[in-house]
A tleap script that builds the chain and sets N, CA, C and O, in Angstrom:
source leaprc.protein.ff14SB
mol = sequence {
  NMET SER LYS LEU ALA ARG THR GLN VAL VAL
  ARG LEU LEU ILE ALA ALA GLY LYS ALA ALA
  PRO THR PRO PRO VAL GLY PRO ALA LEU GLY
  ALA ARG GLY VAL LYS SER MET ASP PHE CYS
  LYS GLU PHE ASN ALA ARG THR ALA GLN ILE
  GLU PRO GLY THR PRO VAL PRO THR LEU ILE
  THR ILE GLN PRO ASP ARG THR PHE THR PHE
  VAL THR LYS THR PRO PRO VAL THR TYR PHE
  LEU LYS LYS ALA ALA GLY ILE GLU LYS GLY
  ALA GLY LYS PRO GLY HIE GLU ILE LEU GLY
  THR ILE ASN ALA LYS HIE VAL TYR GLU ILE
  ALA THR ILE LYS ALA THR ASP GLU HIE MET
  LYS HIE LEU SER LEU GLU THR ILE ALA ARG
  GLY VAL VAL GLY SER ALA ARG THR LEU GLY
  LEU GLN VAL VAL CPRO
}
set mol.1.N position { 1.226 -0.961 0.136 }
set mol.1.CA position { -0.091 0.255 -0.324 }
set mol.1.C position { 0.940 1.265 -0.264 }
set mol.1.O position { 1.975 0.960 0.328 }
set mol.2.N position { 0.853 2.244 -0.698 }
set mol.2.CA position { 1.191 3.288 -0.537 }
set mol.2.C position { 1.360 3.980 0.414 }
set mol.2.O position { 0.759 3.643 1.435 }
set mol.3.N position { 2.239 5.217 0.462 }
set mol.3.CA position { 2.167 5.961 1.809 }
set mol.3.C position { 0.916 7.249 1.609 }
set mol.3.O position { 0.471 7.782 2.626 }
set mol.4.N position { 0.539 7.570 0.566 }
set mol.4.CA position { -0.599 8.346 0.245 }
set mol.4.C position { -1.736 7.751 -0.140 }
set mol.4.O position { -1.956 7.494 -1.324 }
set mol.5.N position { -2.745 7.417 1.036 }
set mol.5.CA position { -3.440 6.407 0.343 }
set mol.5.C position { -5.267 6.789 0.163 }
set mol.5.O position { -6.263 6.185 -0.236 }
set mol.6.N position { -5.033 7.782 0.573 }
set mol.6.CA position { -6.277 8.830 0.413 }
set mol.6.C position { -5.874 10.147 0.410 }
set mol.6.O position { -4.751 10.567 0.689 }
set mol.7.N position { -7.304 11.075 -0.077 }
set mol.7.CA position { -7.018 12.690 -0.694 }
set mol.7.C position { -6.621 13.157 0.413 }
set mol.7.O position { -6.995 12.616 1.454 }
set mol.8.N position { -5.745 14.305 0.436 }
set mol.8.CA position { -5.241 15.131 1.353 }
set mol.8.C position { -5.680 16.757 1.360 }
set mol.8.O position { -5.945 17.336 0.307 }
set mol.9.N position { -5.716 17.300 2.425 }
set mol.9.CA position { -6.216 18.967 1.866 }
set mol.9.C position { -4.955 19.694 2.511 }
set mol.9.O position { -4.561 19.141 3.538 }
set mol.10.N position { -4.478 20.450 2.247 }
set mol.10.CA position { -3.166 20.848 2.511 }
set mol.10.C position { -3.582 22.773 2.362 }
set mol.10.O position { -3.737 23.317 1.268 }
set mol.11.N position { -3.686 23.473 3.638 }
set mol.11.CA position { -4.061 25.069 3.529 }
set mol.11.C position { -2.867 25.877 3.590 }
set mol.11.O position { -1.908 25.690 4.339 }
set mol.12.N position { -3.013 26.806 2.723 }
set mol.12.CA position { -1.623 27.289 2.678 }
set mol.12.C position { -2.516 29.254 2.387 }
set mol.12.O position { -3.585 29.607 1.890 }
set mol.13.N position { -0.940 30.272 3.235 }
set mol.13.CA position { -1.142 31.473 2.610 }
set mol.13.C position { -0.553 32.125 1.855 }
set mol.13.O position { -0.012 33.083 2.407 }
set mol.14.N position { -0.299 32.023 0.209 }
set mol.14.CA position { 0.645 32.255 -0.616 }
set mol.14.C position { -0.005 33.775 -0.702 }
set mol.14.O position { -1.147 34.175 -0.476 }
set mol.15.N position { 1.445 34.592 -1.208 }
set mol.15.CA position { 1.072 35.426 -2.121 }
set mol.15.C position { 0.891 35.518 -3.213 }
set mol.15.O position { 1.407 34.641 -3.906 }
set mol.16.N position { 0.120 36.557 -3.883 }
set mol.16.CA position { -0.377 36.605 -5.159 }
set mol.16.C position { 0.246 36.170 -5.936 }
set mol.16.O position { 1.014 35.544 -5.206 }
set mol.17.N position { 0.774 35.848 -7.503 }
set mol.17.CA position { 1.752 35.785 -8.046 }
set mol.17.C position { 3.166 35.619 -7.677 }
set mol.17.O position { 4.092 35.819 -8.463 }
set mol.18.N position { 3.308 35.227 -6.386 }
set mol.18.CA position { 4.561 34.697 -5.907 }
set mol.18.C position { 4.682 33.513 -5.310 }
set mol.18.O position { 5.201 33.488 -4.194 }
set mol.19.N position { 4.360 32.641 -5.751 }
set mol.19.CA position { 4.571 30.989 -5.185 }
set mol.19.C position { 6.000 30.715 -6.083 }
set mol.19.O position { 6.361 30.908 -7.244 }
set mol.20.N position { 6.591 30.145 -4.834 }
set mol.20.CA position { 7.925 30.041 -5.461 }
set mol.20.C position { 8.111 28.465 -4.575 }
set mol.20.O position { 7.648 28.342 -3.441 }
set mol.21.N position { 8.866 27.299 -5.298 }
set mol.21.CA position { 9.325 25.777 -4.371 }
set mol.21.C position { 9.617 26.354 -3.309 }
set mol.21.O position { 9.486 25.461 -2.472 }
set mol.22.N position { 9.889 27.148 -2.853 }
set mol.22.CA position { 10.695 27.436 -1.477 }
set mol.22.C position { 9.449 27.239 0.121 }
set mol.22.O position { 8.278 27.203 -0.255 }
set mol.23.N position { 9.555 27.166 1.107 }
set mol.23.CA position { 9.015 27.188 2.117 }
set mol.23.C position { 8.061 28.546 2.150 }
set mol.23.O position { 8.641 29.618 1.981 }
set mol.24.N position { 6.631 28.552 2.359 }
set mol.24.CA position { 5.716 27.156 3.156 }
set mol.24.C position { 5.550 26.031 1.581 }
set mol.24.O position { 5.821 24.835 1.688 }
set mol.25.N position { 5.121 26.580 0.320 }
set mol.25.CA position { 5.011 25.444 -0.365 }
set mol.25.C position { 5.771 24.210 -1.004 }
set mol.25.O position { 5.189 23.291 -1.580 }
set mol.26.N position { 7.246 24.310 -0.819 }
set mol.26.CA position { 7.628 23.589 -1.081 }
set mol.26.C position { 7.751 22.185 -0.688 }
set mol.26.O position { 7.811 21.098 -1.262 }
set mol.27.N position { 7.770 22.759 0.868 }
set mol.27.CA position { 7.718 21.530 1.773 }
set mol.27.C position { 6.698 20.733 1.725 }
set mol.27.O position { 6.844 19.528 1.517 }
set mol.28.N position { 5.330 21.391 1.941 }
set mol.28.CA position { 4.053 21.066 1.831 }
set mol.28.C position { 3.877 20.153 0.915 }
set mol.28.O position { 3.438 19.018 1.095 }
set mol.29.N position { 4.218 20.638 -0.080 }
set mol.29.CA position { 3.616 19.336 -0.914 }
set mol.29.C position { 4.559 18.691 -1.226 }
set mol.29.O position { 4.207 17.830 -2.033 }
set mol.30.N position { 6.420 18.619 -0.833 }
set mol.30.CA position { 7.115 17.930 -1.650 }
set mol.30.C position { 6.977 16.964 -0.757 }
set mol.30.O position { 7.248 15.891 -1.295 }
set mol.31.N position { 6.599 16.802 0.679 }
set mol.31.CA position { 6.434 15.791 1.476 }
set mol.31.C position { 5.522 15.128 1.373 }
set mol.31.O position { 5.408 14.292 2.269 }
set mol.32.N position { 4.591 15.137 0.440 }
set mol.32.CA position { 3.102 14.316 -0.167 }
set mol.32.C position { 3.224 14.229 -1.615 }
set mol.32.O position { 2.251 14.262 -2.369 }
set mol.33.N position { 4.536 14.109 -2.024 }
set mol.33.CA position { 4.795 13.806 -3.124 }
set mol.33.C position { 4.316 14.715 -4.668 }
set mol.33.O position { 4.152 14.126 -5.737 }
set mol.34.N position { 4.139 16.293 -4.488 }
set mol.34.CA position { 3.612 16.530 -5.492 }
set mol.34.C position { 4.782 17.810 -6.376 }
set mol.34.O position { 5.689 18.457 -5.853 }
set mol.35.N position { 4.449 17.821 -7.438 }
set mol.35.CA position { 5.645 18.599 -7.431 }
set mol.35.C position { 5.178 20.042 -7.582 }
set mol.35.O position { 4.466 20.642 -8.387 }
set mol.36.N position { 5.935 20.390 -6.374 }
set mol.36.CA position { 5.812 22.022 -6.534 }
set mol.36.C position { 6.096 23.097 -7.439 }
set mol.36.O position { 5.571 24.188 -7.215 }
set mol.37.N position { 6.661 22.986 -8.179 }
set mol.37.CA position { 6.729 23.594 -9.627 }
set mol.37.C position { 5.766 23.635 -10.440 }
set mol.37.O position { 5.483 24.728 -10.931 }
set mol.38.N position { 4.943 22.361 -10.830 }
set mol.38.CA position { 3.869 22.550 -11.344 }
set mol.38.C position { 2.807 23.091 -11.039 }
set mol.38.O position { 2.084 23.695 -11.831 }
set mol.39.N position { 2.546 22.891 -9.541 }
set mol.39.CA position { 1.685 23.914 -8.537 }
set mol.39.C position { 1.984 25.516 -8.621 }
set mol.39.O position { 1.047 26.308 -8.721 }
set mol.40.N position { 3.439 25.979 -8.572 }
set mol.40.CA position { 3.641 27.237 -8.347 }
set mol.40.C position { 3.222 27.668 -9.767 }
set mol.40.O position { 2.627 28.742 -9.862 }
set mol.41.N position { 3.492 26.874 -10.998 }
set mol.41.CA position { 3.224 27.562 -12.271 }
set mol.41.C position { 1.395 28.285 -12.349 }
set mol.41.O position { 0.920 29.361 -12.711 }
set mol.42.N position { 0.775 26.861 -11.731 }
set mol.42.CA position { -0.284 27.112 -11.990 }
set mol.42.C position { -1.279 27.951 -11.454 }
set mol.42.O position { -2.407 28.225 -11.863 }
set mol.43.N position { -0.368 28.465 -10.020 }
set mol.43.CA position { -0.958 29.526 -8.884 }
set mol.43.C position { -0.934 30.908 -9.482 }
set mol.43.O position { -1.859 31.715 -9.582 }
set mol.44.N position { 0.433 31.014 -9.889 }
set mol.44.CA position { 0.738 32.023 -10.251 }
set mol.44.C position { -0.230 32.764 -11.851 }
set mol.44.O position { -0.786 33.853 -11.993 }
set mol.45.N position { -0.100 31.836 -12.609 }
set mol.45.CA position { -0.951 32.036 -13.487 }
set mol.45.C position { -2.375 32.482 -13.201 }
set mol.45.O position { -2.806 33.613 -13.430 }
set mol.46.N position { -3.032 31.512 -12.697 }
set mol.46.CA position { -4.346 32.002 -11.884 }
set mol.46.C position { -4.643 33.386 -10.868 }
set mol.46.O position { -5.774 33.864 -10.783 }
set mol.47.N position { -3.421 33.967 -10.093 }
set mol.47.CA position { -3.553 34.914 -9.448 }
set mol.47.C position { -2.626 36.189 -10.406 }
set mol.47.O position { -2.258 37.245 -9.892 }
set mol.48.N position { -2.449 35.931 -11.401 }
set mol.48.CA position { -1.910 36.748 -12.475 }
set mol.48.C position { -2.353 38.457 -11.845 }
set mol.48.O position { -1.665 39.303 -11.274 }
set mol.49.N position { -4.123 38.442 -12.359 }
set mol.49.CA position { -4.749 39.936 -12.449 }
set mol.49.C position { -4.950 40.187 -10.667 }
set mol.49.O position { -6.098 40.577 -10.454 }
set mol.50.N position { -4.290 40.084 -9.633 }
set mol.50.CA position { -4.681 40.043 -8.282 }
set mol.50.C position { -3.082 41.229 -8.183 }
set mol.50.O position { -2.022 41.407 -8.783 }
set mol.51.N position { -3.692 41.665 -7.247 }
set mol.51.CA position { -2.034 42.812 -6.845 }
set mol.51.C position { -1.098 41.719 -6.345 }
set mol.51.O position { -1.550 40.918 -5.527 }
set mol.52.N position { 0.356 41.591 -6.821 }
set mol.52.CA position { 1.260 41.030 -6.666 }
set mol.52.C position { 1.547 40.801 -5.151 }
set mol.52.O position { 1.715 41.912 -4.647 }
set mol.53.N position { 1.677 39.782 -4.187 }
set mol.53.CA position { 2.330 40.119 -2.508 }
set mol.53.C position { 0.786 40.251 -1.859 }
set mol.53.O position { 0.704 40.614 -0.686 }
set mol.54.N position { -0.259 40.002 -2.504 }
set mol.54.CA position { -1.734 40.215 -1.619 }
set mol.54.C position { -1.882 38.648 -1.539 }
set mol.54.O position { -2.070 37.845 -2.453 }
set mol.55.N position { -1.722 38.417 0.001 }
set mol.55.CA position { -2.302 37.173 0.523 }
set mol.55.C position { -3.286 36.448 0.110 }
set mol.55.O position { -4.344 37.053 -0.064 }
set mol.56.N position { -3.263 34.989 -0.168 }
set mol.56.CA position { -4.246 34.505 -0.702 }
set mol.56.C position { -4.239 33.021 0.170 }
set mol.56.O position { -3.336 32.259 0.518 }
set mol.57.N position { -5.706 33.024 0.334 }
set mol.57.CA position { -5.624 31.741 1.258 }
set mol.57.C position { -5.956 30.518 -0.262 }
set mol.57.O position { -6.655 30.655 -1.266 }
set mol.58.N position { -5.294 29.665 0.103 }
set mol.58.CA position { -5.315 28.505 -1.254 }
set mol.58.C position { -5.975 26.776 -0.162 }
set mol.58.O position { -5.644 26.318 0.931 }
set mol.59.N position { -6.584 26.512 -0.806 }
set mol.59.CA position { -6.844 24.803 -0.293 }
set mol.59.C position { -6.137 23.943 -1.552 }
set mol.59.O position { -6.556 24.229 -2.673 }
set mol.60.N position { -5.392 23.204 -1.480 }
set mol.60.CA position { -4.811 21.906 -2.340 }
set mol.60.C position { -5.247 20.845 -2.116 }
set mol.60.O position { -4.932 20.196 -1.118 }
set mol.61.N position { -6.165 20.406 -3.112 }
set mol.61.CA position { -6.610 19.049 -2.443 }
set mol.61.C position { -5.437 18.047 -3.483 }
set mol.61.O position { -5.060 18.514 -4.558 }
set mol.62.N position { -5.105 17.105 -3.156 }
set mol.62.CA position { -3.905 16.328 -3.252 }
set mol.62.C position { -4.931 14.648 -3.393 }
set mol.62.O position { -5.796 14.182 -2.652 }
set mol.63.N position { -4.502 14.286 -4.300 }
set mol.63.CA position { -5.543 12.987 -4.413 }
set mol.63.C position { -4.238 11.986 -4.568 }
set mol.63.O position { -3.075 12.289 -4.837 }
set mol.64.N position { -4.885 10.544 -4.278 }
set mol.64.CA position { -3.714 9.063 -3.873 }
set mol.64.C position { -2.771 9.272 -4.968 }
set mol.64.O position { -1.598 9.084 -4.647 }
set mol.65.N position { -2.988 9.622 -6.209 }
set mol.65.CA position { -2.128 9.146 -7.608 }
set mol.65.C position { -1.231 10.689 -7.671 }
set mol.65.O position { -0.706 11.001 -8.740 }
set mol.66.N position { -1.122 11.476 -6.626 }
set mol.66.CA position { -0.283 12.599 -6.451 }
set mol.66.C position { -0.951 13.994 -7.914 }
set mol.66.O position { -0.359 15.046 -8.151 }
set mol.67.N position { -1.999 13.615 -8.487 }
set mol.67.CA position { -2.339 15.012 -8.555 }
set mol.67.C position { -3.188 16.042 -8.045 }
set mol.67.O position { -4.086 15.475 -7.422 }
set mol.68.N position { -3.344 17.307 -8.007 }
set mol.68.CA position { -3.602 18.173 -7.226 }
set mol.68.C position { -4.968 18.764 -8.057 }
set mol.68.O position { -5.236 18.504 -9.230 }
set mol.69.N position { -5.832 19.707 -7.051 }
set mol.69.CA position { -6.541 20.508 -7.590 }
set mol.69.C position { -6.413 21.468 -6.342 }
set mol.69.O position { -6.146 21.080 -5.205 }
set mol.70.N position { -6.690 23.053 -6.797 }
set mol.70.CA position { -6.457 23.838 -5.265 }
set mol.70.C position { -7.670 25.065 -5.868 }
set mol.70.O position { -7.892 25.211 -7.070 }
set mol.71.N position { -8.469 25.994 -4.611 }
set mol.71.CA position { -9.620 26.584 -4.928 }
set mol.71.C position { -8.505 27.993 -4.098 }
set mol.71.O position { -7.609 27.941 -3.255 }
set mol.72.N position { -9.003 28.871 -4.692 }
set mol.72.CA position { -8.053 30.279 -3.951 }
set mol.72.C position { -9.509 30.878 -3.446 }
set mol.72.O position { -10.569 30.690 -4.043 }
set mol.73.N position { -9.335 31.700 -2.128 }
set mol.73.CA position { -10.122 32.108 -1.640 }
set mol.73.C position { -9.905 34.310 -1.292 }
set mol.73.O position { -8.777 34.792 -1.197 }
set mol.74.N position { -10.937 35.024 -1.198 }
set mol.74.CA position { -10.568 35.991 -1.144 }
set mol.74.C position { -9.401 36.320 0.167 }
set mol.74.O position { -9.331 35.544 1.120 }
set mol.75.N position { -8.704 37.295 0.093 }
set mol.75.CA position { -7.474 37.707 1.122 }
set mol.75.C position { -8.227 38.155 2.067 }
set mol.75.O position { -9.182 38.932 2.091 }
set mol.76.N position { -7.382 37.260 3.237 }
set mol.76.CA position { -8.009 37.814 4.568 }
set mol.76.C position { -8.631 38.896 5.155 }
set mol.76.O position { -7.882 39.857 4.979 }
set mol.77.N position { -9.557 39.214 5.725 }
set mol.77.CA position { -10.422 40.811 6.535 }
set mol.77.C position { -8.935 41.467 7.053 }
set mol.77.O position { -8.693 42.657 6.847 }
set mol.78.N position { -8.142 40.738 7.620 }
set mol.78.CA position { -7.507 41.655 8.303 }
set mol.78.C position { -6.430 42.331 6.969 }
set mol.78.O position { -6.089 43.501 7.142 }
set mol.79.N position { -6.045 41.803 6.010 }
set mol.79.CA position { -5.036 42.340 4.808 }
set mol.79.C position { -6.186 43.357 4.466 }
set mol.79.O position { -5.757 44.508 4.386 }
set mol.80.N position { -7.795 43.205 4.199 }
set mol.80.CA position { -8.242 44.635 3.675 }
set mol.80.C position { -8.548 45.735 4.897 }
set mol.80.O position { -8.833 46.915 4.694 }
set mol.81.N position { -8.448 45.197 6.010 }
set mol.81.CA position { -8.783 46.574 7.429 }
set mol.81.C position { -7.083 47.300 7.229 }
set mol.81.O position { -6.871 48.485 6.971 }
set mol.82.N position { -6.240 46.449 7.389 }
set mol.82.CA position { -5.136 47.162 7.810 }
set mol.82.C position { -4.223 48.287 6.205 }
set mol.82.O position { -3.353 49.157 6.240 }
set mol.83.N position { -4.998 47.659 5.037 }
set mol.83.CA position { -4.714 48.552 4.020 }
set mol.83.C position { -5.451 49.804 4.272 }
set mol.83.O position { -5.007 50.944 4.143 }
set mol.84.N position { -7.017 49.335 4.768 }
set mol.84.CA position { -7.736 50.651 4.495 }
set mol.84.C position { -7.433 51.527 5.515 }
set mol.84.O position { -7.748 52.708 5.376 }
set mol.85.N position { -6.782 51.092 6.685 }
set mol.85.CA position { -6.492 52.308 7.603 }
set mol.85.C position { -4.869 52.465 7.714 }
set mol.85.O position { -4.260 52.982 8.651 }
set mol.86.N position { -4.282 51.855 6.449 }
set mol.86.CA position { -3.051 52.352 6.628 }
set mol.86.C position { -1.898 51.780 7.724 }
set mol.86.O position { -0.892 52.436 7.993 }
set mol.87.N position { -2.192 50.467 8.311 }
set mol.87.CA position { -1.454 50.256 9.137 }
set mol.87.C position { -0.603 49.150 8.921 }
set mol.87.O position { -1.003 48.336 8.089 }
set mol.88.N position { 0.289 48.969 9.380 }
set mol.88.CA position { 1.355 47.505 9.153 }
set mol.88.C position { 1.227 46.369 10.241 }
set mol.88.O position { 1.593 45.205 10.073 }
set mol.89.N position { 0.737 46.809 11.213 }
set mol.89.CA position { 0.422 45.574 11.935 }
set mol.89.C position { -0.899 45.892 12.839 }
set mol.89.O position { -1.319 47.046 12.755 }
set mol.90.N position { -1.507 45.110 13.583 }
set mol.90.CA position { -2.516 45.361 14.672 }
set mol.90.C position { -1.794 45.752 15.767 }
set mol.90.O position { -0.608 45.442 15.880 }
set mol.91.N position { -2.422 46.447 16.647 }
set mol.91.CA position { -2.600 46.362 18.188 }
set mol.91.C position { -2.083 45.322 19.240 }
set mol.91.O position { -2.595 44.204 19.301 }
set mol.92.N position { -0.935 45.753 20.171 }
set mol.92.CA position { -0.183 45.185 21.041 }
set mol.92.C position { -1.166 44.764 22.075 }
set mol.92.O position { -0.973 43.672 22.609 }
set mol.93.N position { -2.488 45.683 22.534 }
set mol.93.CA position { -3.064 45.215 23.592 }
set mol.93.C position { -4.821 46.045 22.405 }
set mol.93.O position { -5.257 47.187 22.255 }
set mol.94.N position { -5.103 45.117 22.051 }
set mol.94.CA position { -6.315 44.977 21.524 }
set mol.94.C position { -7.300 45.499 22.489 }
set mol.94.O position { -7.392 44.930 23.577 }
set mol.95.N position { -8.221 46.752 22.158 }
set mol.95.CA position { -9.273 47.314 23.359 }
set mol.95.C position { -8.755 48.476 24.129 }
set mol.95.O position { -9.494 49.271 24.710 }
set mol.96.N position { -7.419 48.547 24.111 }
set mol.96.CA position { -6.891 49.537 24.623 }
set mol.96.C position { -5.916 50.543 23.941 }
set mol.96.O position { -5.223 51.412 24.470 }
set mol.97.N position { -6.005 50.302 23.022 }
set mol.97.CA position { -5.066 51.089 22.144 }
set mol.97.C position { -5.782 50.940 20.729 }
set mol.97.O position { -6.159 49.878 20.232 }
set mol.98.N position { -5.925 52.565 20.025 }
set mol.98.CA position { -6.703 52.537 19.235 }
set mol.98.C position { -5.473 52.705 17.703 }
set mol.98.O position { -4.561 53.531 17.738 }
set mol.99.N position { -5.580 52.262 17.121 }
set mol.99.CA position { -4.298 52.642 15.674 }
set mol.99.C position { -4.701 53.666 15.056 }
set mol.99.O position { -3.991 54.663 14.929 }
set mol.100.N position { -6.061 53.558 14.519 }
set mol.100.CA position { -6.514 54.204 13.366 }
set mol.100.C position { -8.185 54.447 13.133 }
set mol.100.O position { -9.165 54.542 13.871 }
set mol.101.N position { -8.027 54.474 12.242 }
set mol.101.CA position { -10.131 54.718 12.595 }
set mol.101.C position { -10.344 54.132 10.690 }
set mol.101.O position { -9.552 54.429 9.796 }
set mol.102.N position { -11.654 53.250 10.511 }
set mol.102.CA position { -11.935 53.567 9.315 }
set mol.102.C position { -13.820 53.571 9.106 }
set mol.102.O position { -14.523 53.027 9.957 }
set mol.103.N position { -14.244 54.052 8.243 }
set mol.103.CA position { -15.347 54.638 8.171 }
set mol.103.C position { -16.125 52.958 7.553 }
set mol.103.O position { -15.642 51.932 7.073 }
set mol.104.N position { -17.833 53.516 7.968 }
set mol.104.CA position { -18.988 52.440 7.050 }
set mol.104.C position { -18.555 51.768 6.208 }
set mol.104.O position { -18.463 50.541 6.167 }
set mol.105.N position { -18.130 52.870 5.156 }
set mol.105.CA position { -17.895 52.437 3.826 }
set mol.105.C position { -16.854 50.911 3.291 }
set mol.105.O position { -17.127 49.976 2.538 }
set mol.106.N position { -15.789 51.198 3.983 }
set mol.106.CA position { -14.525 50.591 4.364 }
set mol.106.C position { -15.056 49.212 4.344 }
set mol.106.O position { -14.828 48.404 3.443 }
set mol.107.N position { -15.834 48.974 5.475 }
set mol.107.CA position { -16.494 47.775 6.160 }
set mol.107.C position { -17.556 46.963 4.793 }
set mol.107.O position { -17.561 45.810 4.361 }
set mol.108.N position { -18.238 47.993 4.489 }
set mol.108.CA position { -19.136 47.289 3.337 }
set mol.108.C position { -18.775 46.921 2.307 }
set mol.108.O position { -19.539 46.175 1.695 }
set mol.109.N position { -17.360 47.316 1.637 }
set mol.109.CA position { -17.033 47.419 0.476 }
set mol.109.C position { -16.077 45.529 0.823 }
set mol.109.O position { -16.138 44.543 0.089 }
set mol.110.N position { -15.131 45.704 2.481 }
set mol.110.CA position { -15.009 44.471 2.833 }
set mol.110.C position { -15.711 43.516 2.483 }
set mol.110.O position { -15.385 42.657 1.664 }
set mol.111.N position { -16.739 43.589 3.080 }
set mol.111.CA position { -18.485 42.334 3.580 }
set mol.111.C position { -18.086 41.955 2.148 }
set mol.111.O position { -17.344 41.039 1.795 }
set mol.112.N position { -19.069 43.315 1.019 }
set mol.112.CA position { -19.088 42.436 -0.518 }
set mol.112.C position { -18.039 41.685 -0.877 }
set mol.112.O position { -18.321 40.664 -1.503 }
set mol.113.N position { -16.384 41.999 -0.559 }
set mol.113.CA position { -15.704 41.302 -1.195 }
set mol.113.C position { -15.926 39.920 -0.800 }
set mol.113.O position { -16.195 39.051 -1.629 }
set mol.114.N position { -15.800 39.653 0.685 }
set mol.114.CA position { -15.622 38.565 1.206 }
set mol.114.C position { -16.914 37.717 0.906 }
set mol.114.O position { -16.730 36.504 1.003 }
set mol.115.N position { -18.144 38.103 0.572 }
set mol.115.CA position { -19.514 37.694 0.557 }
set mol.115.C position { -19.023 36.518 -0.318 }
set mol.115.O position { -19.229 35.363 0.053 }
set mol.116.N position { -18.392 36.786 -1.451 }
set mol.116.CA position { -18.159 36.189 -2.753 }
set mol.116.C position { -17.301 34.386 -2.105 }
set mol.116.O position { -17.475 33.342 -2.734 }
set mol.117.N position { -16.637 34.448 -1.087 }
set mol.117.CA position { -15.927 33.369 -0.637 }
set mol.117.C position { -17.372 32.291 -0.418 }
set mol.117.O position { -18.524 32.451 -0.015 }
set mol.118.N position { -16.424 30.969 -1.016 }
set mol.118.CA position { -17.809 29.369 -1.084 }
set mol.118.C position { -18.374 29.640 0.485 }
set mol.118.O position { -19.580 29.714 0.721 }
set mol.119.N position { -17.498 29.756 1.359 }
set mol.119.CA position { -18.318 29.106 3.072 }
set mol.119.C position { -18.705 30.655 3.346 }
set mol.119.O position { -19.193 30.794 4.468 }
set mol.120.N position { -18.620 31.726 2.680 }
set mol.120.CA position { -19.765 32.827 3.034 }
set mol.120.C position { -21.083 33.041 2.175 }
set mol.120.O position { -21.999 33.829 2.405 }
set mol.121.N position { -20.975 32.320 1.334 }
set mol.121.CA position { -22.285 32.348 0.569 }
set mol.121.C position { -23.943 32.879 1.473 }
set mol.121.O position { -24.677 33.867 1.457 }
set mol.122.N position { -23.910 31.856 2.014 }
set mol.122.CA position { -25.202 31.609 2.885 }
set mol.122.C position { -25.515 32.552 3.820 }
set mol.122.O position { -26.658 32.660 4.263 }
set mol.123.N position { -24.430 33.379 4.226 }
set mol.123.CA position { -24.568 35.097 5.108 }
set mol.123.C position { -24.719 35.971 4.613 }
set mol.123.O position { -24.129 36.318 3.590 }
set mol.124.N position { -25.715 36.693 5.312 }
set mol.124.CA position { -25.881 38.040 4.878 }
set mol.124.C position { -24.824 38.888 4.930 }
set mol.124.O position { -23.822 38.770 5.636 }
set mol.125.N position { -25.057 39.661 4.235 }
set mol.125.CA position { -23.800 40.710 4.076 }
set mol.125.C position { -23.986 41.733 5.338 }
set mol.125.O position { -22.989 42.368 5.683 }
set mol.126.N position { -25.197 41.921 6.035 }
set mol.126.CA position { -24.559 42.409 7.985 }
set mol.126.C position { -24.328 41.782 8.219 }
set mol.126.O position { -23.479 42.096 9.054 }
set mol.127.N position { -24.406 40.115 8.158 }
set mol.127.CA position { -23.519 39.123 9.577 }
set mol.127.C position { -21.990 38.969 9.190 }
set mol.127.O position { -21.075 38.431 9.814 }
set mol.128.N position { -22.001 39.579 8.026 }
set mol.128.CA position { -20.745 39.468 7.460 }
set mol.128.C position { -19.971 40.903 7.789 }
set mol.128.O position { -18.812 40.877 8.204 }
set mol.129.N position { -20.501 41.843 7.632 }
set mol.129.CA position { -20.209 43.167 8.016 }
set mol.129.C position { -19.995 43.483 9.733 }
set mol.129.O position { -19.445 44.421 10.310 }
set mol.130.N position { -20.543 42.519 10.134 }
set mol.130.CA position { -20.698 42.623 12.161 }
set mol.130.C position { -19.245 41.715 12.185 }
set mol.130.O position { -18.445 41.822 13.114 }
set mol.131.N position { -19.008 40.703 10.887 }
set mol.131.CA position { -17.326 40.112 11.575 }
set mol.131.C position { -16.381 40.961 11.129 }
set mol.131.O position { -15.311 40.766 11.705 }
set mol.132.N position { -16.347 42.027 10.146 }
set mol.132.CA position { -15.412 42.668 9.941 }
set mol.132.C position { -14.904 43.846 10.918 }
set mol.132.O position { -13.791 44.362 11.021 }
set mol.133.N position { -16.435 44.154 11.779 }
set mol.133.CA position { -16.329 45.381 12.533 }
set mol.133.C position { -15.389 44.620 13.635 }
set mol.133.O position { -14.370 45.179 14.039 }
set mol.134.N position { -15.763 43.344 14.100 }
set mol.134.CA position { -15.114 42.585 15.599 }
set mol.134.C position { -13.820 42.689 14.931 }
set mol.134.O position { -12.959 43.148 15.681 }
set mol.135.N position { -13.330 42.349 13.516 }
set mol.135.CA position { -12.165 42.137 13.146 }
set mol.135.C position { -11.424 43.464 13.224 }
set mol.135.O position { -10.221 43.496 13.484 }
set mol.136.N position { -12.070 44.443 13.021 }
set mol.136.CA position { -11.525 45.585 13.536 }
set mol.136.C position { -10.988 46.553 14.774 }
set mol.136.O position { -9.948 47.206 14.853 }
set mol.137.N position { -12.101 46.399 15.725 }
set mol.137.CA position { -12.033 46.196 17.076 }
set mol.137.C position { -10.375 45.307 17.361 }
set mol.137.O position { -9.364 45.870 17.782 }
set mol.138.N position { -10.456 44.230 17.097 }
set mol.138.CA position { -9.369 43.275 17.430 }
set mol.138.C position { -7.999 43.907 17.185 }
set mol.138.O position { -7.141 43.907 18.067 }
set mol.139.N position { -7.743 44.607 15.619 }
set mol.139.CA position { -7.064 44.949 15.086 }
set mol.139.C position { -6.398 46.632 16.063 }
set mol.139.O position { -5.267 47.093 15.912 }
set mol.140.N position { -7.121 47.024 16.680 }
set mol.140.CA position { -6.915 48.302 16.995 }
set mol.140.C position { -8.010 49.331 16.582 }
set mol.140.O position { -8.398 50.288 17.253 }
set mol.141.N position { -8.355 49.018 15.575 }
set mol.141.CA position { -9.211 50.184 14.623 }
set mol.141.C position { -10.518 50.338 15.250 }
set mol.141.O position { -11.142 49.463 15.850 }
set mol.142.N position { -10.937 51.814 15.000 }
set mol.142.CA position { -11.975 52.024 15.732 }
set mol.142.C position { -12.898 52.904 14.134 }
set mol.142.O position { -12.537 53.810 13.384 }
set mol.143.N position { -14.203 52.027 14.207 }
set mol.143.CA position { -15.231 51.955 12.891 }
set mol.143.C position { -16.239 53.145 12.892 }
set mol.143.O position { -17.293 52.922 13.488 }
set mol.144.N position { -16.086 54.385 12.317 }
set mol.144.CA position { -16.498 55.626 12.482 }
set mol.144.C position { -17.676 55.616 11.491 }
set mol.144.O position { -17.323 55.107 10.427 }
set mol.145.N position { -19.249 56.103 11.495 }
set mol.145.CA position { -20.020 56.070 10.783 }
set mol.145.C position { -19.562 56.744 9.468 }
set mol.145.O position { -20.329 56.807 8.508 }
savepdb mol mol.pdb
quit
């Protein structure tokens, strides 16, 4: 019986257009018998229209015969929030320090982008927006109307 007897799923956060057979991609796929260069070429081609360097959550499904398929999702909410507020990183003490502000328009735009993700399709835009506001508070951002 082979070492890879069942389908495996690998979750990675890869910069758009910058996948390379170096960590984290190379070791994650190489350990499962997949040629990481094949994945990198396909991933970079598929994310070419996205701004280079944007983090893209990726689910890679590896079959027992070492073939693979992958699904890309929209960037994390925190990426959009940091970009909108113009900050590099979140607060050291969330709830105690405010690093910046974002307005309701930003929250709505981020929620609209996240609503296109497969696992968010069943949620209302209002519910997704509430999650965005919660993430903003955790980063130390104040949401203003």
